[in-house]
PASEBA-1860 file (N, C-alpha, C; in nm, 3 decimals):
! residues 340
1> MKAVQDTL> 5.512/5.899/10.781/5.543/5.950/10.915/5.692/5.976/10.930 ~ 5.773/5.885/10.875/5.919/5.903/10.885/5.962/6.028/10.811 ~ 5.895/6.057/10.698/5.929/6.177/10.623/5.901/6.301/10.704 ~ 5.786/6.298/10.778/5.751/6.413/10.864/5.856/6.431/10.973 ~ 5.899/6.320/11.038/6.000/6.328/11.144/6.132/6.381/11.091 ~ 6.171/6.334/10.972/6.297/6.381/10.913/6.291/6.529/10.884 ~ 6.171/6.577/10.845/6.155/6.719/10.815/6.163/6.802/10.942 ~ 6.102/6.753/11.050/6.099/6.828/11.176/6.235/6.829/11.245
9> HMSVQCPR> 6.313/6.723/11.234/6.444/6.714/11.300/6.553/6.753/11.201 ~ 6.567/6.884/11.179/6.667/6.935/11.085/6.803/6.938/11.153 ~ 6.911/6.931/11.076/7.047/6.933/11.131/7.099/7.074/11.146 ~ 7.172/7.100/11.253/7.237/7.230/11.276/7.371/7.204/11.342 ~ 7.471/7.287/11.308/7.605/7.268/11.365/7.607/7.314/11.510 ~ 7.657/7.229/11.599/7.670/7.262/11.741/7.765/7.381/11.757 ~ 7.737/7.478/11.847/7.826/7.592/11.872/7.968/7.547/11.909 ~ 7.983/7.425/11.965/8.115/7.375/12.001/8.183/7.302/11.886
17> RCPSVPRR> 8.124/7.318/11.766/8.179/7.256/11.645/8.181/7.103/11.654 ~ 8.080/7.045/11.721/8.064/6.900/11.723/7.989/6.859/11.597 ~ 7.985/6.731/11.569/7.904/6.686/11.455/7.761/6.734/11.469 ~ 7.691/6.738/11.358/7.554/6.791/11.358/7.467/6.720/11.460 ~ 7.384/6.798/11.526/7.288/6.741/11.621/7.150/6.784/11.578 ~ 7.049/6.706/11.613/6.914/6.742/11.567/6.862/6.865/11.636 ~ 6.797/6.954/11.560/6.728/7.069/11.617/6.580/7.037/11.618 ~ 6.522/7.052/11.735/6.383/7.007/11.747/6.285/7.116/11.705
25> CPSTYTTS> 6.183/7.076/11.634/6.074/7.166/11.601/5.999/7.200/11.729 ~ 5.956/7.325/11.745/5.884/7.361/11.869/5.770/7.268/11.903 ~ 5.707/7.210/11.800/5.594/7.123/11.827/5.635/6.992/11.892 ~ 5.763/6.961/11.890/5.808/6.834/11.946/5.871/6.849/12.084 ~ 5.880/6.973/12.139/5.949/6.998/12.265/5.895/6.914/12.380 ~ 5.765/6.893/12.384/5.708/6.823/12.498/5.725/6.672/12.489 ~ 5.755/6.622/12.370/5.764/6.477/12.356/5.905/6.428/12.325 ~ 5.991/6.517/12.265/6.126/6.472/12.228/6.215/6.469/12.351
33> RIVTCSAE> 6.312/6.380/12.351/6.406/6.376/12.462/6.509/6.488/12.445 ~ 6.573/6.526/12.557/6.668/6.636/12.556/6.787/6.599/12.468 ~ 6.827/6.690/12.382/6.941/6.668/12.294/7.063/6.732/12.357 ~ 7.171/6.660/12.371/7.294/6.712/12.429/7.404/6.715/12.325 ~ 7.500/6.807/12.349/7.616/6.817/12.259/7.693/6.686/12.262 ~ 7.742/6.643/12.145/7.812/6.516/12.140/7.942/6.520/12.218 ~ 8.002/6.641/12.230/8.125/6.653/12.309/8.097/6.624/12.456 ~ 7.980/6.668/12.504/7.945/6.643/12.644/7.911/6.497/12.664
41> RSGSSRKG> 7.845/6.435/12.561/7.810/6.295/12.574/7.935/6.208/12.578 ~ 8.035/6.249/12.501/8.157/6.167/12.494/8.252/6.195/12.609 ~ 8.225/6.302/12.685/8.312/6.336/12.798/8.438/6.409/12.757 ~ 8.444/6.462/12.632/8.564/6.529/12.585/8.570/6.676/12.625 ~ 8.460/6.732/12.677/8.461/6.872/12.722/8.465/6.877/12.873 ~ 8.510/6.993/12.926/8.519/7.012/13.071/8.410/7.107/13.115 ~ 8.327/7.063/13.207/8.213/7.144/13.252/8.230/7.190/13.396 ~ 8.347/7.175/13.455/8.363/7.212/13.594/8.283/7.121/13.684
49> LGILDWTG> 8.222/7.178/13.787/8.145/7.099/13.883/7.999/7.079/13.840 ~ 7.959/7.148/13.734/7.821/7.134/13.687/7.719/7.189/13.785 ~ 7.759/7.290/13.865/7.669/7.344/13.967/7.544/7.403/13.904 ~ 7.562/7.478/13.796/7.446/7.542/13.734/7.350/7.440/13.675 ~ 7.401/7.323/13.634/7.314/7.220/13.578/7.224/7.159/13.686 ~ 7.286/7.119/13.801/7.203/7.048/13.899/7.127/7.140/13.994 ~ 7.156/7.272/13.988/7.077/7.365/14.069/6.980/7.446/13.984 ~ 6.996/7.437/13.852/6.920/7.523/13.763/6.769/7.515/13.779
57> KNVPQGPL> 6.716/7.398/13.810/6.571/7.383/13.820/6.515/7.438/13.951 ~ 6.602/7.452/14.053/6.553/7.492/14.185/6.603/7.629/14.231 ~ 6.722/7.668/14.187/6.781/7.796/14.231/6.810/7.882/14.109 ~ 6.762/8.005/14.106/6.792/8.094/13.993/6.942/8.119/13.982 ~ 6.989/8.140/13.860/7.132/8.160/13.839/7.183/8.288/13.903 ~ 7.100/8.394/13.905/7.142/8.524/13.958/7.199/8.517/14.100 ~ 7.124/8.461/14.198/7.176/8.451/14.334/7.305/8.372/14.345 ~ 7.321/8.268/14.261/7.444/8.189/14.264/7.564/8.274/14.221
65> VQTAKFSW> 7.545/8.351/14.114/7.653/8.437/14.064/7.686/8.545/14.167 ~ 7.583/8.605/14.226/7.605/8.710/14.326/7.679/8.655/14.448 ~ 7.643/8.534/14.490/7.711/8.472/14.605/7.858/8.446/14.574 ~ 7.883/8.396/14.453/8.021/8.368/14.414/8.103/8.496/14.407 ~ 8.046/8.602/14.352/8.117/8.730/14.342/8.145/8.788/14.481 ~ 8.045/8.780/14.570/8.062/8.833/14.706/8.170/8.755/14.781 ~ 8.168/8.622/14.769/8.265/8.539/14.839/8.407/8.567/14.789 ~ 8.421/8.576/14.656/8.553/8.604/14.599/8.604/8.740/14.645
73> KQIWLVFM> 8.515/8.841/14.649/8.556/8.975/14.691/8.601/8.975/14.836 ~ 8.530/8.902/14.923/8.568/8.898/15.064/8.703/8.830/15.083 ~ 8.726/8.722/15.010/8.856/8.653/15.018/8.967/8.746/14.971 ~ 8.942/8.816/14.861/9.040/8.910/14.807/9.069/9.023/14.905 ~ 8.965/9.078/14.970/8.984/9.187/15.065/9.065/9.140/15.187 ~ 9.036/9.020/15.235/9.112/8.966/15.349/9.259/8.952/15.311 ~ 9.283/8.898/15.192/9.421/8.880/15.145/9.490/9.016/15.132 ~ 9.422/9.114/15.073/9.482/9.246/15.053/9.510/9.315/15.186
81> NELAPQSK> 9.420/9.299/15.284/9.441/9.362/15.414/9.558/9.299/15.489 ~ 9.580/9.170/15.467/9.696/9.104/15.527/9.825/9.149/15.458 ~ 9.821/9.152/15.326/9.939/9.188/15.248/9.964/9.338/15.252 ~ 9.859/9.416/15.239/9.871/9.562/15.229/9.761/9.627/15.311 ~ 9.788/9.664/15.436/9.686/9.724/15.523/9.619/9.844/15.458 ~ 9.486/9.854/15.477/9.407/9.956/15.410/9.342/10.053/15.509 ~ 9.320/10.176/15.461/9.237/10.271/15.536/9.091/10.241/15.503 ~ 8.999/10.310/15.569/8.857/10.284/15.546/8.813/10.320/15.404
89> DGAYKRPG> 8.886/10.412/15.341/8.848/10.450/15.204/8.921/10.370/15.098 ~ 8.992/10.261/15.139/9.055/10.172/15.044/9.195/10.211/15.002 ~ 9.258/10.306/15.075/9.394/10.348/15.041/9.496/10.264/15.119 ~ 9.606/10.232/15.051/9.711/10.151/15.113/9.786/10.231/15.219 ~ 9.806/10.171/15.336/9.877/10.235/15.446/9.994/10.145/15.488 ~ 10.116/10.191/15.462/10.233/10.112/15.500/10.248/10.114/15.652 ~ 10.263/9.998/15.715/10.271/9.992/15.862/10.404/10.045/15.915 ~ 10.403/10.094/16.038/10.525/10.138/16.103/10.567/10.037/16.209
97> YAFNGRLG> 10.690/10.051/16.260/10.742/9.955/16.358/10.812/10.029/16.471 ~ 10.836/9.957/16.578/10.891/10.019/16.699/11.040/9.993/16.717 ~ 11.109/9.944/16.614/11.253/9.921/16.626/11.324/10.052/16.592 ~ 11.370/10.122/16.694/11.429/10.254/16.672/11.569/10.266/16.730 ~ 11.647/10.157/16.725/11.785/10.162/16.772/11.872/10.248/16.681 ~ 11.988/10.291/16.732/12.080/10.374/16.655/12.221/10.320/16.661 ~ 12.283/10.299/16.547/12.424/10.261/16.544/12.505/10.378/16.598 ~ 12.601/10.347/16.683/12.682/10.451/16.744/12.633/10.492/16.881
105> SFEFPVEA> 12.518/10.438/16.923/12.466/10.466/17.056/12.532/10.374/17.158 ~ 12.503/10.397/17.286/12.559/10.312/17.391/12.514/10.167/17.374 ~ 12.389/10.148/17.333/12.335/10.013/17.317/12.393/9.943/17.195 ~ 12.417/10.020/17.088/12.466/9.961/16.963/12.591/10.035/16.915 ~ 12.704/10.011/16.979/12.828/10.080/16.939/12.878/10.031/16.803 ~ 12.949/10.119/16.733/13.005/10.083/16.603/13.119/9.983/16.625 ~ 13.107/9.868/16.562/13.203/9.760/16.584/13.204/9.671/16.461 ~ 13.319/9.654/16.401/13.330/9.575/16.279/13.287/9.430/16.304
113> GRYVLYLG> 13.208/9.375/16.213/13.166/9.236/16.221/13.053/9.208/16.319 ~ 13.003/9.311/16.385/12.899/9.290/16.486/12.758/9.289/16.427 ~ 12.740/9.360/16.315/12.605/9.379/16.262/12.589/9.309/16.127 ~ 12.466/9.273/16.097/12.435/9.209/15.969/12.306/9.268/15.914 ~ 12.306/9.291/15.784/12.188/9.341/15.714/12.126/9.230/15.632 ~ 11.995/9.210/15.647/11.921/9.113/15.567/11.848/9.191/15.457 ~ 11.882/9.159/15.332/11.834/9.236/15.218/11.780/9.145/15.109 ~ 11.674/9.191/15.045/11.619/9.121/14.929/11.632/9.210/14.807
121> NPCPWCHR> 11.709/9.168/14.707/11.736/9.254/14.592/11.612/9.300/14.516 ~ 11.504/9.221/14.505/11.388/9.271/14.432/11.322/9.392/14.498 ~ 11.349/9.412/14.627/11.282/9.517/14.704/11.354/9.651/14.688 ~ 11.284/9.758/14.649/11.351/9.888/14.633/11.403/9.944/14.764 ~ 11.334/9.914/14.876/11.379/9.964/15.007/11.513/9.897/15.043 ~ 11.526/9.768/15.013/11.652/9.697/15.037/11.760/9.745/14.941 ~ 11.720/9.769/14.818/11.815/9.811/14.715/11.885/9.940/14.756 ~ 11.809/10.037/14.804/11.871/10.165/14.838/11.961/10.153/14.961
129> VKMALVLR> 11.926/10.062/15.054/12.013/10.038/15.168/12.144/9.973/15.123 ~ 12.133/9.877/15.031/12.253/9.812/14.978/12.344/9.913/14.907 ~ 12.284/10.000/14.828/12.363/10.102/14.759/12.431/10.196/14.858 ~ 12.358/10.234/14.964/12.418/10.322/15.066/12.534/10.252/15.136 ~ 12.518/10.123/15.165/12.623/10.045/15.232/12.751/10.044/15.148 ~ 12.736/10.023/15.017/12.852/10.017/14.929/12.912/10.155/14.906 ~ 12.827/10.254/14.881/12.876/10.390/14.857/12.953/10.444/14.977 ~ 12.911/10.407/15.096/12.979/10.455/15.217/13.101/10.371/15.252
137> GLDSMIDS> 13.125/10.263/15.178/13.241/10.180/15.203/13.230/10.094/15.327 ~ 13.107/10.070/15.371/13.086/9.996/15.496/13.057/9.848/15.473 ~ 13.060/9.802/15.350/13.031/9.662/15.324/13.140/9.569/15.377 ~ 13.256/9.625/15.415/13.361/9.543/15.477/13.344/9.535/15.629 ~ 13.262/9.625/15.686/13.238/9.626/15.830/13.107/9.560/15.870 ~ 13.007/9.578/15.784/12.873/9.526/15.812/12.841/9.419/15.709 ~ 12.819/9.297/15.756/12.786/9.187/15.666/12.644/9.203/15.612 ~ 12.619/9.142/15.499/12.483/9.142/15.445/12.448/9.002/15.396
145> VDLIDDPE> 12.321/8.968/15.410/12.270/8.838/15.366/12.161/8.863/15.263 ~ 12.175/8.802/15.145/12.075/8.816/15.040/11.961/8.718/15.063 ~ 11.840/8.771/15.063/11.720/8.690/15.083/11.652/8.662/14.949 ~ 11.572/8.556/14.946/11.495/8.520/14.827/11.347/8.548/14.854 ~ 11.282/8.608/14.756/11.139/8.634/14.767/11.062/8.509/14.726 ~ 11.015/8.433/14.825/10.946/8.308/14.797/10.836/8.286/14.902 ~ 10.718/8.346/14.883/10.611/8.335/14.982/10.559/8.194/15.004 ~ 10.584/8.103/14.910/10.539/7.964/14.929/10.626/7.892/15.031
153> RASRGGWV> 10.753/7.926/15.035/10.844/7.865/15.132/10.845/7.939/15.265 ~ 10.817/8.067/15.262/10.824/8.147/15.385/10.712/8.109/15.481 ~ 10.743/8.107/15.610/10.641/8.075/15.710/10.556/8.196/15.744 ~ 10.609/8.315/15.723/10.532/8.439/15.738/10.601/8.547/15.656 ~ 10.525/8.623/15.578/10.587/8.717/15.487/10.632/8.647/15.361 ~ 10.738/8.699/15.297/10.780/8.640/15.172/10.927/8.607/15.160 ~ 11.008/8.645/15.262/11.153/8.632/15.248/11.206/8.504/15.312 ~ 11.289/8.433/15.235/11.353/8.311/15.285/11.503/8.320/15.259
161> CHGRDPYF> 11.579/8.235/15.325/11.725/8.233/15.312/11.770/8.131/15.208 ~ 11.891/8.150/15.158/11.954/8.048/15.074/12.000/7.936/15.167 ~ 11.923/7.833/15.179/11.957/7.728/15.276/11.937/7.779/15.417 ~ 12.043/7.773/15.498/12.036/7.821/15.637/12.112/7.952/15.652 ~ 12.054/8.045/15.727/12.121/8.170/15.756/12.252/8.141/15.831 ~ 12.366/8.197/15.790/12.495/8.165/15.852/12.512/8.217/15.994 ~ 12.424/8.306/16.040/12.443/8.367/16.172/12.349/8.313/16.278 ~ 12.228/8.279/16.240/12.131/8.228/16.336/12.080/8.088/16.301
169> GCSDLRQI> 12.121/8.036/16.186/12.077/7.903/16.145/11.931/7.898/16.105 ~ 11.876/8.013/16.067/11.733/8.019/16.032/11.713/7.995/15.882 ~ 11.591/7.954/15.847/11.560/7.928/15.707/11.478/8.040/15.643 ~ 11.416/8.125/15.724/11.345/8.238/15.667/11.349/8.357/15.762 ~ 11.298/8.472/15.714/11.311/8.596/15.789/11.228/8.594/15.918 ~ 11.116/8.525/15.916/11.035/8.518/16.038/11.114/8.458/16.153 ~ 11.188/8.353/16.126/11.266/8.289/16.231/11.374/8.383/16.285 ~ 11.429/8.466/16.198/11.530/8.563/16.241/11.465/8.669/16.331
177> YDACTQPD> 11.347/8.716/16.292/11.273/8.811/16.377/11.247/8.749/16.514 ~ 11.201/8.625/16.515/11.171/8.558/16.642/11.297/8.540/16.727 ~ 11.408/8.502/16.662/11.533/8.479/16.734/11.585/8.607/16.800 ~ 11.550/8.721/16.740/11.600/8.850/16.790/11.499/8.926/16.875 ~ 11.387/8.864/16.906/11.286/8.929/16.991/11.241/8.835/17.102 ~ 11.333/8.758/17.154/11.302/8.666/17.263/11.286/8.745/17.394 ~ 11.205/8.697/17.489/11.144/8.563/17.493/11.007/8.553/17.426 ~ 10.948/8.665/17.389/10.810/8.663/17.340/10.798/8.633/17.192
185> GFVGRCTA> 10.904/8.656/17.115/10.894/8.639/16.971/10.829/8.760/16.907 ~ 10.817/8.758/16.777/10.768/8.874/16.702/10.629/8.847/16.646 ~ 10.542/8.947/16.655/10.409/8.940/16.597/10.395/9.055/16.497 ~ 10.364/9.023/16.373/10.351/9.126/16.271/10.414/9.083/16.141 ~ 10.421/9.176/16.046/10.481/9.148/15.915/10.633/9.147/15.928 ~ 10.695/9.048/15.870/10.842/9.035/15.874/10.899/9.095/15.747 ~ 10.943/9.219/15.756/10.987/9.293/15.639/11.138/9.310/15.635 ~ 11.187/9.337/15.516/11.328/9.369/15.494/11.331/9.509/15.431
193> PLLVDRKQ> 11.440/9.584/15.455/11.567/9.546/15.515/11.556/9.528/15.666 ~ 11.647/9.451/15.719/11.652/9.427/15.863/11.797/9.435/15.910 ~ 11.824/9.526/16.004/11.959/9.542/16.061/11.961/9.480/16.200 ~ 12.050/9.384/16.219/12.053/9.304/16.342/12.189/9.314/16.410 ~ 12.187/9.323/16.542/12.308/9.313/16.625/12.328/9.165/16.657 ~ 12.426/9.101/16.595/12.448/8.958/16.616/12.494/8.927/16.758 ~ 12.569/9.018/16.816/12.627/8.995/16.948/12.519/8.987/17.055 ~ 12.422/9.077/17.048/12.314/9.080/17.147/12.189/9.007/17.101
201> KKIVSNES> 12.188/8.966/16.974/12.069/8.906/16.914/11.948/8.999/16.930 ~ 11.970/9.123/16.883/11.866/9.225/16.890/11.849/9.292/16.754 ~ 11.726/9.334/16.726/11.699/9.409/16.603/11.730/9.556/16.629 ~ 11.813/9.614/16.542/11.842/9.756/16.551/11.732/9.836/16.481 ~ 11.704/9.800/16.356/11.602/9.872/16.280/11.559/9.790/16.159 ~ 11.435/9.810/16.116/11.389/9.755/15.988/11.327/9.864/15.902 ~ 11.369/9.987/15.927/11.323/10.102/15.850/11.438/10.153/15.762 ~ 11.421/10.146/15.631/11.530/10.180/15.539/11.579/10.323/15.556
209> SDIIAMLD> 11.489/10.417/15.581/11.529/10.557/15.597/11.624/10.573/15.715 ~ 11.590/10.510/15.827/11.676/10.520/15.946/11.810/10.449/15.924 ~ 11.807/10.336/15.857/11.931/10.261/15.834/12.026/10.342/15.746 ~ 11.974/10.405/15.641/12.058/10.486/15.554/12.118/10.604/15.631 ~ 12.036/10.668/15.714/12.086/10.780/15.794/12.197/10.734/15.888 ~ 12.182/10.617/15.950/12.284/10.564/16.040/12.413/10.533/15.964 ~ 12.399/10.472/15.846/12.517/10.439/15.766/12.593/10.566/15.727 ~ 12.520/10.673/15.703/12.583/10.798/15.663/12.655/10.867/15.779
217> EIHVEGTT> 12.612/10.836/15.901/12.673/10.899/16.019/12.799/10.828/16.067 ~ 12.819/10.705/16.022/12.935/10.627/16.068/13.062/10.674/15.996 ~ 13.166/10.701/16.074/13.295/10.740/16.017/13.403/10.658/16.083 ~ 13.465/10.573/16.006/13.574/10.489/16.054/13.696/10.516/15.968 ~ 13.802/10.562/16.031/13.923/10.597/15.958/13.972/10.479/15.874 ~ 13.995/10.506/15.745/14.047/10.404/15.656/13.942/10.309/15.601 ~ 13.817/10.328/15.640/13.710/10.238/15.593/13.601/10.314/15.518 ~ 13.540/10.410/15.583/13.430/10.483/15.518/13.483/10.573/15.407
225> SDVLLRPK> 13.403/10.587/15.305/13.441/10.669/15.190/13.410/10.816/15.219 ~ 13.447/10.901/15.123/13.418/11.044/15.139/13.282/11.082/15.078 ~ 13.206/10.982/15.035/13.073/11.007/14.979/12.974/11.025/15.094 ~ 12.918/11.143/15.104/12.816/11.170/15.206/12.680/11.182/15.138 ~ 12.589/11.098/15.179/12.454/11.100/15.121/12.365/11.203/15.186 ~ 12.404/11.245/15.305/12.324/11.343/15.379/12.417/11.452/15.437 ~ 12.479/11.533/15.350/12.565/11.640/15.400/12.486/11.737/15.489 ~ 12.550/11.785/15.594/12.480/11.868/15.693/12.413/11.990/15.631
233> SLVSEIDA> 12.476/12.046/15.530/12.419/12.167/15.468/12.289/12.141/15.393 ~ 12.262/12.013/15.362/12.143/11.979/15.284/12.043/11.891/15.359 ~ 12.073/11.858/15.485/11.988/11.762/15.558/11.842/11.806/15.562 ~ 11.816/11.932/15.593/11.677/11.979/15.603/11.606/11.968/15.469 ~ 11.675/12.006/15.362/11.616/12.000/15.229/11.595/11.855/15.186 ~ 11.691/11.769/15.218/11.680/11.627/15.185/11.561/11.564/15.256 ~ 11.548/11.591/15.385/11.438/11.532/15.463/11.302/11.580/15.414 ~ 11.292/11.708/15.382/11.165/11.762/15.332/11.129/11.696/15.199
241> FNNRIFDA> 11.227/11.682/15.111/11.202/11.618/14.982/11.168/11.471/15.000 ~ 11.245/11.402/15.085/11.222/11.259/15.105/11.084/11.229/15.162 ~ 11.039/11.313/15.254/10.905/11.292/15.314/10.797/11.303/15.207 ~ 10.815/11.396/15.116/10.715/11.414/15.011/10.726/11.305/14.906 ~ 10.850/11.272/14.868/10.870/11.173/14.762/10.834/11.032/14.809 ~ 10.847/11.008/14.939/10.807/10.878/14.993/10.660/10.852/14.966 ~ 10.576/10.949/15.000/10.433/10.929/14.988/10.387/10.928/14.842 ~ 10.449/11.013/14.761/10.401/11.029/14.623/10.462/10.929/14.526
249> LNNGVYKC> 10.589/10.889/14.549/10.658/10.805/14.452/10.698/10.669/14.509 ~ 10.786/10.667/14.609/10.834/10.539/14.662/10.720/10.452/14.711 ~ 10.633/10.511/14.791/10.515/10.438/14.838/10.397/10.459/14.744 ~ 10.407/10.562/14.660/10.297/10.595/14.569/10.265/10.485/14.471 ~ 10.369/10.415/14.421/10.343/10.306/14.326/10.265/10.193/14.394 ~ 10.291/10.171/14.523/10.218/10.066/14.596/10.078/10.114/14.635 ~ 10.063/10.242/14.658/9.929/10.297/14.684/9.839/10.277/14.563 ~ 9.898/10.287/14.444/9.821/10.259/14.322/9.790/10.109/14.313
257> GFATSQLA> 9.894/10.029/14.327/9.879/9.885/14.307/9.792/9.816/14.409 ~ 9.793/9.866/14.533/9.720/9.799/14.641/9.589/9.869/14.678 ~ 9.552/9.973/14.605/9.426/10.041/14.633/9.309/9.946/14.611 ~ 9.210/9.952/14.698/9.092/9.867/14.684/8.966/9.949/14.652 ~ 8.985/10.076/14.620/8.873/10.158/14.572/8.923/10.244/14.457 ~ 8.833/10.278/14.365/8.872/10.356/14.248/8.918/10.495/14.288 ~ 8.853/10.554/14.389/8.890/10.688/14.434/9.033/10.690/14.488 ~ 9.066/10.591/14.570/9.201/10.584/14.626/9.305/10.567/14.516
265> YDQAYAEL> 9.274/10.483/14.417/9.365/10.463/14.304/9.384/10.592/14.225 ~ 9.274/10.659/14.191/9.282/10.780/14.110/9.365/10.889/14.179 ~ 9.346/10.903/14.310/9.422/11.005/14.384/9.571/10.971/14.386 ~ 9.604/10.846/14.412/9.744/10.805/14.418/9.810/10.816/14.280 ~ 9.737/10.779/14.176/9.791/10.783/14.041/9.817/10.926/13.994 ~ 9.724/11.017/14.025/9.741/11.158/13.986/9.864/11.217/14.055 ~ 9.882/11.185/14.183/9.997/11.235/14.257/10.127/11.176/14.203 ~ 10.124/11.049/14.168/10.242/10.983/14.112/10.284/11.048/13.980
273> CATLEELD> 10.189/11.070/13.890/10.220/11.131/13.761/10.275/11.271/13.777 ~ 10.216/11.350/13.867/10.264/11.486/13.891/10.407/11.485/13.945 ~ 10.438/11.389/14.030/10.573/11.378/14.087/10.675/11.340/13.981 ~ 10.641/11.246/13.893/10.732/11.208/13.785/10.759/11.326/13.693 ~ 10.658/11.406/13.664/10.676/11.524/13.581/10.769/11.624/13.650 ~ 10.750/11.641/13.780/10.835/11.734/13.856/10.981/11.689/13.855 ~ 11.004/11.559/13.877/11.140/11.506/13.879/11.207/11.523/13.743 ~ 11.132/11.496/13.638/11.185/11.511/13.503/11.225/11.656/13.478
281> ARLEHSRF> 11.143/11.751/13.523/11.173/11.893/13.505/11.295/11.934/13.587 ~ 11.306/11.882/13.709/11.421/11.913/13.795/11.552/11.872/13.728 ~ 11.553/11.752/13.672/11.676/11.697/13.616/11.711/11.756/13.480 ~ 11.622/11.835/13.424/11.655/11.908/13.302/11.742/12.029/13.333 ~ 11.734/12.077/13.457/11.803/12.201/13.493/11.911/12.183/13.597 ~ 11.926/12.062/13.654/12.033/12.040/13.752/12.089/11.900/13.735 ~ 12.212/11.884/13.781/12.280/11.755/13.765/12.211/11.645/13.842 ~ 12.169/11.674/13.966/12.099/11.577/14.049/11.969/11.638/14.103
289> ILGETFTD> 11.897/11.564/14.181/11.764/11.607/14.226/11.769/11.739/14.301 ~ 11.868/11.755/14.390/11.875/11.876/14.473/11.992/11.966/14.435 ~ 12.038/11.955/14.313/12.148/12.042/14.271/12.262/11.963/14.208 ~ 12.383/11.996/14.245/12.501/11.936/14.185/12.561/11.825/14.270 ~ 12.497/11.789/14.379/12.550/11.686/14.470/12.458/11.565/14.472 ~ 12.518/11.447/14.458/12.442/11.322/14.469/12.411/11.295/14.616 ~ 12.282/11.281/14.648/12.241/11.267/14.788/12.145/11.149/14.807 ~ 12.102/11.134/14.930/12.003/11.032/14.965/11.876/11.047/14.880
297> ADLRVFAT> 11.843/11.170/14.842/11.724/11.194/14.759/11.736/11.122/14.625 ~ 11.853/11.129/14.563/11.875/11.061/14.435/11.871/10.910/14.451 ~ 11.924/10.863/14.563/11.925/10.720/14.592/11.782/10.665/14.598 ~ 11.695/10.738/14.664/11.556/10.695/14.678/11.483/10.694/14.544 ~ 11.504/10.801/14.466/11.438/10.809/14.336/11.489/10.699/14.243 ~ 11.620/10.675/14.245/11.679/10.575/14.156/11.620/10.436/14.180 ~ 11.607/10.395/14.307/11.559/10.260/14.339/11.418/10.236/14.286 ~ 11.334/10.340/14.286/11.199/10.326/14.233/11.196/10.338/14.081
305> AARFDAVY> 11.270/10.438/14.029/11.271/10.460/13.884/11.327/10.339/13.809 ~ 11.424/10.270/13.869/11.484/10.154/13.804/11.385/10.041/13.785 ~ 11.279/10.040/13.864/11.178/9.934/13.857/11.049/9.979/13.788 ~ 11.041/10.105/13.753/10.913/10.160/13.710/10.859/10.093/13.584 ~ 10.937/10.097/13.476/10.887/10.040/13.350/10.883/9.888/13.353 ~ 10.985/9.827/13.412/10.995/9.681/13.409/10.898/9.613/13.504 ~ 10.867/9.678/13.616/10.785/9.611/13.719/10.652/9.684/13.743 ~ 10.659/9.807/13.789/10.537/9.876/13.834/10.438/9.902/13.720
313> STLFKFTT> 10.487/9.951/13.607/10.396/9.980/13.496/10.325/9.853/13.449 ~ 10.399/9.743/13.448/10.341/9.615/13.404/10.249/9.556/13.510 ~ 10.297/9.552/13.633/10.223/9.486/13.740/10.100/9.565/13.783 ~ 10.117/9.698/13.794/10.009/9.782/13.847/9.932/9.855/13.738 ~ 9.968/9.832/13.611/9.890/9.878/13.496/9.878/10.029/13.487 ~ 9.985/10.105/13.519/9.980/10.248/13.489/10.094/10.282/13.394 ~ 10.055/10.311/13.271/10.154/10.338/13.166/10.128/10.469/13.094 ~ 10.031/10.546/13.140/10.000/10.672/13.071/10.118/10.768/13.076
321> HSYSLSIL> 10.179/10.781/13.193/10.296/10.867/13.209/10.415/10.781/13.246 ~ 10.526/10.798/13.175/10.646/10.726/13.210/10.768/10.812/13.181 ~ 10.817/10.877/13.287/10.936/10.960/13.274/11.056/10.889/13.335 ~ 11.038/10.763/13.372/11.143/10.693/13.445/11.271/10.679/13.365 ~ 11.259/10.661/13.232/11.379/10.642/13.151/11.466/10.766/13.151 ~ 11.406/10.884/13.132/11.485/11.007/13.133/11.542/11.034/13.271 ~ 11.468/10.998/13.376/11.517/11.015/13.513/11.638/10.925/13.536 ~ 11.628/10.800/13.491/11.740/10.707/13.507/11.862/10.753/13.428
329> EALCQVDP> 11.841/10.799/13.305/11.953/10.844/13.224/12.026/10.960/13.291 ~ 11.950/11.049/13.352/12.011/11.163/13.420/12.088/11.119/13.544 ~ 12.028/11.031/13.623/12.091/10.990/13.749/12.212/10.900/13.727 ~ 12.215/10.827/13.617/12.324/10.732/13.595/12.451/10.797/13.540 ~ 12.447/10.923/13.509/12.567/10.993/13.462/12.647/11.041/13.582 ~ 12.690/10.944/13.665/12.760/10.975/13.789/12.910/10.981/13.764 ~ 12.975/11.069/13.837/13.120/11.078/13.831/13.181/10.942/13.864 ~ 13.288/10.899/13.792/13.346/10.765/13.813/13.376/10.730/13.958
337> KHRM> 13.419/10.825/14.040/13.452/10.792/14.178/13.329/10.762/14.262 ~ 13.211/10.793/14.208/13.087/10.766/14.280/13.011/10.646/14.223 ~ 13.069/10.579/14.124/12.997/10.468/14.061/12.981/10.352/14.159 ~ 12.866/10.279/14.144/12.836/10.168/14.232/12.876/10.038/14.168
END
């Protein structure tokens, strides 16, 4: 009898590479006890919560997997809608804001030391504002505070201060928004760049396009440089180009990355690739984007192109077309008096 048992219980290597375990002959299934992997018996393997084990006899695996996939998708969609608002077809829609103050107006007169810019260097929108501030020579008139991108420390959004903000004593950008929108406080996404009137504790603007335009309009004898990012002769052409490039390139990379449907992604990606090809062709035949003058258009393209290969291609997984290097090489050949 022992010989028969030894013959029926042949040895086979466990898929987990544990020592040999007995393989039961089909004729013994109803009488032999369940054989378990030695790694599981010893507790050396990790099985998670073992949900499939203790529900397997009563609940089919299919509904459990479907429920888990549905729950994860809903959590992901909620997170994406909070982080990146979506249209009904899954396309990313950047929100707008109602802060439309103007430097040089009666409410916000040009005054040295009165205004402060809150900027986060990783952000391309902040980067181009910082470049405009320096190129215009206004960094001695308008203070700037560098923010850190740390969503774990931030109470809303992602921007926090190095210790305490020197002007309002705040620890993150949300508190600055609240301090400048009293008595009700601020409801919404706390984004940078943010231009604040310290004297009145009011927000002037948090829209990079408007801030750059305001910086370009300020002229203070002995302070502002002769670099004009928006010369009057090119304003119409610059605005038309910027409106198109915003949707296709500056915001286009985020439309790809934050799309929640394949159709929305494909449309944004096709437009992005076509725009990069166009920019590359433009710079083959002219010194800058709109001719021989460095303008706001070049500033916008540079801030995105500088991040394309290092950040967007890696993070958002689009590497089929990459003209960013040639675009950067062309834009960086700036006359010494215009260097940043």
